[in-house]
C-alpha positions as CSV (number, residue, x, y, z in Angstrom):
1,M,31.4,-42.7,-12.8
2,T,33.2,-44.6,-10.0
3,Q,34.1,-41.3,-8.3
4,D,30.4,-40.2,-8.5
5,R,29.4,-43.5,-6.9
6,G,32.0,-43.0,-4.2
7,E,30.7,-39.5,-3.5
8,Q,27.1,-40.8,-3.4
9,T,28.1,-43.4,-0.9
10,F,30.0,-40.9,1.2
11,Q,26.9,-38.6,1.3
12,R,24.6,-41.5,2.2
13,I,26.8,-42.5,5.1
14,V,26.9,-38.9,6.4
15,Q,23.1,-38.5,6.1
16,A,22.4,-41.8,7.8
17,A,24.8,-40.9,10.6
18,G,23.0,-37.6,11.0
19,I,19.6,-39.4,11.4
20,V,21.0,-42.0,13.9
21,I,23.0,-39.5,16.0
22,D,20.1,-37.1,16.1
23,R,17.9,-39.9,17.3
24,D,20.2,-41.9,19.6
25,G,23.1,-39.5,20.5
26,Y,26.7,-40.1,19.7
27,A,27.3,-42.8,22.3
28,G,24.1,-44.6,21.3
29,A,24.7,-44.4,17.6
30,S,26.2,-47.7,16.5
31,T,28.1,-48.1,13.3
32,P,26.0,-51.1,12.2
33,A,22.8,-49.0,12.6
34,I,24.3,-46.3,10.4
35,L,25.4,-48.9,7.8
36,R,22.0,-50.5,7.6
37,L,20.3,-47.1,7.1
38,A,22.8,-46.0,4.5
39,N,22.7,-49.4,2.8
40,V,26.4,-49.6,2.8
41,S,28.8,-52.5,3.5
42,R,31.3,-52.4,6.4
43,S,34.1,-52.2,3.9
44,G,32.3,-49.4,2.1
45,F,32.1,-47.5,5.3
46,Y,35.8,-47.9,6.2
47,H,36.8,-46.9,2.7
48,H,35.5,-43.4,3.6
49,F,35.8,-43.2,7.4
50,A,38.4,-44.8,9.6
51,S,36.2,-44.7,12.7
52,K,32.9,-43.3,14.0
53,E,34.9,-40.4,15.4
54,D,35.9,-39.4,11.9
55,L,32.2,-39.5,10.9
56,G,31.5,-37.2,13.9
57,D,34.2,-34.9,12.7
58,E,32.6,-34.7,9.2
59,I,29.2,-33.9,10.7
60,L,30.7,-31.0,12.8
61,A,32.6,-29.8,9.7
62,R,29.2,-29.3,7.9
63,Q,28.1,-27.1,10.7
64,H,31.4,-25.1,10.7
65,A,31.0,-24.7,6.9
66,Y,27.5,-23.3,7.4
67,F,28.7,-20.6,9.8
68,Q,31.8,-19.9,7.7
69,Q,29.5,-19.2,4.8
70,V,27.4,-16.9,7.1
71,S,30.6,-15.0,8.1
72,E,31.9,-14.7,4.6
73,Q,28.5,-13.3,3.3
74,M,28.4,-10.7,6.1
75,A,32.0,-9.6,5.3
76,A,31.3,-9.4,1.6
77,G,28.3,-7.1,2.0
78,P,26.4,-5.1,1.1
79,A,25.6,-4.1,4.7
80,P,22.0,-4.7,5.7
81,E,19.7,-2.0,6.9
82,L,20.1,-3.3,10.4
83,W,22.7,-5.7,11.5
84,L,20.6,-6.9,14.4
85,Q,17.8,-7.8,12.0
86,A,20.4,-9.8,10.0
87,L,21.3,-11.6,13.1
88,V,17.7,-12.5,13.9
89,D,17.2,-13.7,10.3
90,I,20.4,-15.8,10.5
91,S,19.0,-17.5,13.6
92,H,15.7,-18.4,11.8
93,H,17.5,-19.6,8.6
94,Y,19.6,-21.8,10.8
95,T,16.5,-23.0,12.6
96,A,15.0,-23.9,9.2
97,G,18.2,-25.8,8.4
98,L,17.9,-27.8,11.6
99,L,14.3,-28.7,10.9
100,E,15.2,-29.9,7.4
101,D,18.6,-31.4,7.7
102,P,19.4,-34.3,10.1
103,V,23.1,-33.6,9.7
104,L,22.8,-30.1,11.2
105,R,20.6,-31.5,14.0
106,A,23.2,-34.2,14.7
107,A,25.9,-31.5,14.9
108,V,23.9,-29.7,17.6
109,R,23.4,-33.0,19.5
110,L,27.2,-33.7,19.3
111,S,27.9,-30.2,20.7
112,I,25.5,-30.3,23.6
113,E,25.9,-33.9,24.8
114,P,28.7,-34.9,27.2
115,G,31.4,-36.6,25.1
116,P,34.3,-35.9,22.7
117,Y,32.5,-33.1,20.9
118,Q,31.3,-31.0,23.8
119,T,34.3,-28.6,23.3
120,A,34.9,-25.0,22.6
121,E,35.8,-26.0,19.0
122,S,32.3,-27.3,18.4
123,Y,31.0,-23.7,19.1
124,A,33.7,-21.8,17.3
125,G,31.7,-21.3,14.1
126,S,28.5,-20.1,15.6
127,L,30.3,-17.9,18.2
128,G,32.5,-16.4,15.4
129,A,29.5,-15.6,13.2
130,V,27.4,-14.1,16.0
131,T,30.3,-12.0,17.3
132,A,31.0,-10.6,13.8
133,A,27.4,-9.6,13.4
134,L,27.4,-7.9,16.8
135,E,30.6,-6.1,16.1
136,S,29.1,-4.7,12.9
137,A,26.0,-3.7,14.8
138,R,28.2,-1.9,17.3
139,E,29.9,0.0,14.5
140,A,26.5,0.9,13.2
141,E,25.5,2.2,16.7
142,E,22.7,-0.3,17.0
143,L,23.8,-1.7,20.4
144,Q,23.3,-0.3,23.8
145,D,26.5,1.1,25.3
146,H,27.1,-1.7,27.8
147,V,27.0,-4.5,25.2
148,E,30.3,-6.2,24.5
149,P,30.0,-8.3,21.3
150,M,32.0,-11.3,22.3
151,E,30.3,-11.6,25.7
152,A,26.9,-11.1,24.1
153,A,27.6,-13.7,21.5
154,R,28.4,-16.3,24.2
155,T,25.1,-15.5,25.9
156,L,23.1,-15.7,22.7
157,V,24.7,-18.9,21.5
158,G,24.1,-20.4,25.0
159,C,20.4,-19.3,24.9
160,Y,19.9,-20.7,21.5
161,S,21.5,-24.0,22.6
162,G,19.2,-24.1,25.6
163,V,16.2,-23.5,23.4
164,Q,17.4,-26.4,21.2
165,M,17.8,-28.7,24.2
166,L,14.4,-27.9,25.6
167,S,12.7,-28.4,22.3
168,L,14.4,-31.8,22.0
169,A,13.4,-32.9,25.5
170,L,9.8,-31.8,25.0
171,A,9.6,-33.1,21.5
172,E,8.5,-29.7,20.3
173,R,10.8,-29.1,17.4
174,D,7.9,-28.1,15.1
175,A,7.5,-25.0,17.3
176,L,11.2,-24.1,17.2
177,H,10.7,-20.9,15.2
178,Q,8.2,-19.7,17.7
179,Q,10.6,-20.5,20.6
180,V,13.5,-18.7,18.9
181,S,11.2,-15.7,18.4
182,A,10.3,-15.8,22.1
183,M,14.0,-15.9,22.9
184,W,14.7,-12.8,20.9
185,A,11.7,-11.0,22.5
186,L,13.3,-11.6,25.9
187,V,17.0,-10.9,25.2
188,M,16.9,-8.3,22.4
189,P,15.7,-5.4,24.6
190,G,18.9,-5.8,26.6
191,I,21.1,-5.6,23.4
192,A,19.5,-3.2,21.0
193,R,19.0,0.5,21.4
194,P,15.3,1.2,21.9
195,D,14.9,2.9,18.6
196,V,16.5,0.0,16.8
197,F,14.5,-2.6,18.8
198,A,11.3,-0.9,17.7
199,R,12.2,-1.5,14.0
200,L,13.1,-5.2,14.4
201,R,11.0,-8.2,13.3
202,L,11.8,-11.0,15.6
203,G,9.9,-13.8,13.8
204,P,11.2,-15.6,10.7
205,P,11.4,-13.8,7.3
206,R,8.1,-14.0,5.4
207,S,9.7,-15.9,2.5
208,M,12.3,-18.4,3.6
209,G,12.4,-21.2,1.0
210,T,15.9,-22.4,1.8
211,S,18.0,-23.5,4.7
212,S,21.1,-21.8,3.2
213,P,22.3,-18.7,5.1
214,P,20.6,-15.5,4.1
215,R,22.4,-13.3,1.5
């Protein structure tokens, strides 16, 4: 029972930190504000986290775990009909996760704001998952000949991050799926073979009742 309470406290702290960091940024997120929202004492906080940086590490670890699950599911198969469609679907499932989960949103904010988390490591999970999907698409002959998966992955992750930043600045997160679809409409013709592009659905899947990665 004590262990369960400890886990509940841990999760409340992480969720509260997600909300505060998403709202105020990492530099603006104060530990007292996180503790008040989590309804946790200072000693309770330091029982689980030695510092605010440790808390930031945990938030980014959640994002890494998400993309690790994506990569593992792609590797386990079965292969989708179109790998590029799977990539589009992954982007919309992740978008749904951002809209639902303040911890994922906080991870994005940590990654894009100047500070200790604006590093290559913060993008390693997403770059790895997108690169793997594009490599599979190349093997399936879905890509145009000039497309190199790793370089294309950097462009796509950068574009998605830019869409995120703009939606945050314009307070238009509710339209994020539409903005992601518009991104694909612009960049996918330069990636997919014309016959493959004609078969792609660039919007979100019709039934998407979970923020977990698509299986």
